[in-house]
N, C-alpha and C positions, 0 to 999 in steps of 0.2 A: 805743380801742383793745379795752383790756381788756371790754369790749363785745362786742367785735367777737371777741375771740377767746374768751370766755364761749358765745356764741349759736354759733359753728363747734362748740364742743367739744359741747352740747349738745344742736345739728341733730339726729345721728341717733338719740336719744332723744326728742326729739316727732316724728321722721318714725316711729319705734316705737310712740308712743302711739297716733300718728292713725292710722295704717294699723291698727290691733288694730280700732278703734270700724268695721272699714268692711266692705263686700260686695266681691266682686271686681269688680261693674261699677261702683262707688263709684271704687273704686281707682283703675282704666282711663281714667275722667272725669275725675279729678282727683287725681292720684297723689300732691302735696305738701299740700295742703290738707285740710283740717277738710270733711269734708263729711256733711250731716245726714241722714235722722236715723242717731244713733247707737247701735249693735250691739253690745251689752254681754254680748247670750247668746255670744258669739265666744268670751269667756273661758271659760264653761262648758264650750262644746266643747272648747277649749284643756287645760281641770285634766283632764278626762277621759283625753284622748292623753298628757299627758305627767306624770300623777301618779306610774307607775311609773319613769319617769328622776329623777323627783326624788327617789325614795326613795331610789334606788342612790344617785348623786348626794351626798348625803347620809351614807351608809351608808361610803360612800368615804372622804367629806371626815372625816370624825370618824375613823374611823380612822387616816385617812395620819395629821392633826394630831398628836392623841394619840401614836401611834407615835413620830412624828417628833421634838416637843416629849421625851417621855420619854428616847429616847435620847441626844439633841443635852446634853439639860440635865444628866443624867449623864456623859457624854464631858466635854463641857465646864466642868463642876466638877472633874474630876481633871485635864485640862490645865491650868488655869489655878492648883491649889492644891495640887498633890504636884507632888515629884519622884523622876521615875523615868527608870532606865536608857534613852535613846532618846524621849526623850518629843516634842523638838523635830521628831527625824523621823516621827514615827508623827504628828504634827499637820499637819508638811507635807503628806506623803502626804495626809491628808483635806481638807486646801485643795487639792492638786491637782486633787483628782476636780473643783474646780466649773472648772478649765479644758478639762475634759473635754467637748466637744458630744453633747447628748441621742440627735443622730439617730446617731451611731457606736456605742451600744447597742444599737439598736434591736430589730437582727437577733439580735445574744447573746440580747438579755432573750428575745426570743419563742422562740427556741430551746431556753431555758432552761425559760419556761414553760410548754412546750410538752411539755418531757421528761419535768414535775416532774408532768404533766396537771391543769394549775390553769386552762385555757384554758377559758372561757365560764364562771368564775369571780368574785365580790368578789375574793377575793383577788389575782388578777392584776393590777385594777385599782388597788388599795393598794401593792403594793411598789413600782413605781417612783416613785410620790409622797414614800411615807416615806423610801424611802433618799435622795431627793433633798433633801425637807426637813428630813433629820437632817445631811446633808451640809453646808447653808446656814444650819443653826441652828448647829450645832457652833461654826464660825468664827467669827457672831456673837454666842453668847453667853459664847463663852469669851473675848472683846475685854472683854465689859462686865462678866465677872467679875473678871478684871483690875483693872478698873479702881475696885471695892468696896475700902472701906479695909480693909487687911490687920488691921486694931487689932480691929476685929469678931472676926474669928476668929480672933486670940490670945485675945482676951478672954471665947470661949467655952471656948476651951481650957482656960484656967485656970480655968473655972468647970464642965470637967469633960464637957466636949458631945464627944462621939462624931464620926464623920464624918458618918454617916447623919443626926445631929442639926442639923450646922451648914447640911447641902446645905437639910433639911426647916424649919429655922426663921431661917436667914438667907439663903440663895442665894435659893430660891424667891420670898418675897416681893420682893425686892427686884430682881428678876428678871421683871416683871409685865410692865415697856415690852418686852422684845426677848422676851417670849413673843406678845404681841399684834402684831408683826410678822411672826415666824414661822407663829404661826396663820393671818394674814391671807394671808401667799403661799403655803403650801400649799394653804389653801383653791381661793384662784383658782386655781393651777394644776389642781386638780384640775375646778373648773368649767370651765376654758377646754379641756383638755386636749378633741383631738378625734380624731388618730390614732391613737392606741394604745388607747382603747376600739373605736374602728371594725375593728382588728386582732385585737383578743383577744377581742372579743365577738360572737359572731351571734344568741344570744339576744334577743329582744327587750325582755323584762321585767330585764335585765342591762343595758341600756346607759345609759349616763348621758345627762346633759341635751345635750350638746352634741353627742355622737355621733344621743340620741333625736329631736333635732330637726331632723334631716337625713331623717327618715322619715314626717316628718309632714305627709302628703298624701293626699288622696282616689283612688280608682283613678284618675278621669279627669285632675283636674288641681289644681295646688297652688290653695287656699284663702287670700289671703294676710291676710285678718282675722283668723282662729285661728290660723294661723300667726306673726302676728306679737304676739296675745296670747301665745301661749307660751315667745316670748322674754320678754316681759315678767315673765309669772308666774316663769318663769327666772332672772331679775335680783333679785327681791326679796329670796331668802337673801342673797345677797352685800350688799345693801346695811343687811339689818336686822344681820348679823355685823358690819359697819363701826360702824355707830352705836354697837354695843357694848364694841368693841374702839378706837376712834377715840383716847377718849383715851391709854391704851397705848403705840399706835401711834406718835402723835404726840410722845409721851413719850420712845419708844425714839430718833425721830428725834432729838431735843434732846438723848439723852445723859443724860436725867434723870428724873425717876419723875413720873409720875402727877400733875397737879394743880402739877409745880413751873414754875419757869422754864428748869431747863435750864443747861446752861454754854456 
């Protein structure tokens, strides 16, 4: 049963890889089976087409991820370790944003980007993911930081550590599992976002991978081999990112530290 579930889950990826090595004639003759000879030149053609889309997606992903992490880590540290008037109410408003469906803010966000003159810019692609990642990250990070032993922060204060010193020396190193989760969620959101880039960007070199691949076709007909090769190339950055962050991601799900067993 597990083998069957694994095959069903992996079948779309296997279909993508086999199709990426075919010509249109091979695709129509046997669309679901490998067909020789294999056409590896499809990947070279796909790379020429999607290279600008990958660059834009990487810029947007890095900008969104770094910005979201910077905002949510500082906000979570303040919410978790400082007492001030209205702290619970303010955090409640932040958490309330998680219940607002993204489609409801689509038109207001588009009007805002238009009035600020940010359409057809990478900034317009970064802002929604930065804000969304910061909201989710603040909730996750605040919950995680509250579970850290208070004795660590008390001992640091006794030794004369200031707020910024406790943030960089205690919270940041211990929060790497949650950082991995937030980074992966933000990057995956950028990589899979289709409608927002399609709505705000009309210049071809500014399109992200998800929107740019829709324009990957010849003047006469779609060539399935290079198209699926483009999909395969576009999936590589996410696979590489997960390989490097998987330790922290799994530790965050377990509620522990990298290499630990969790609680």
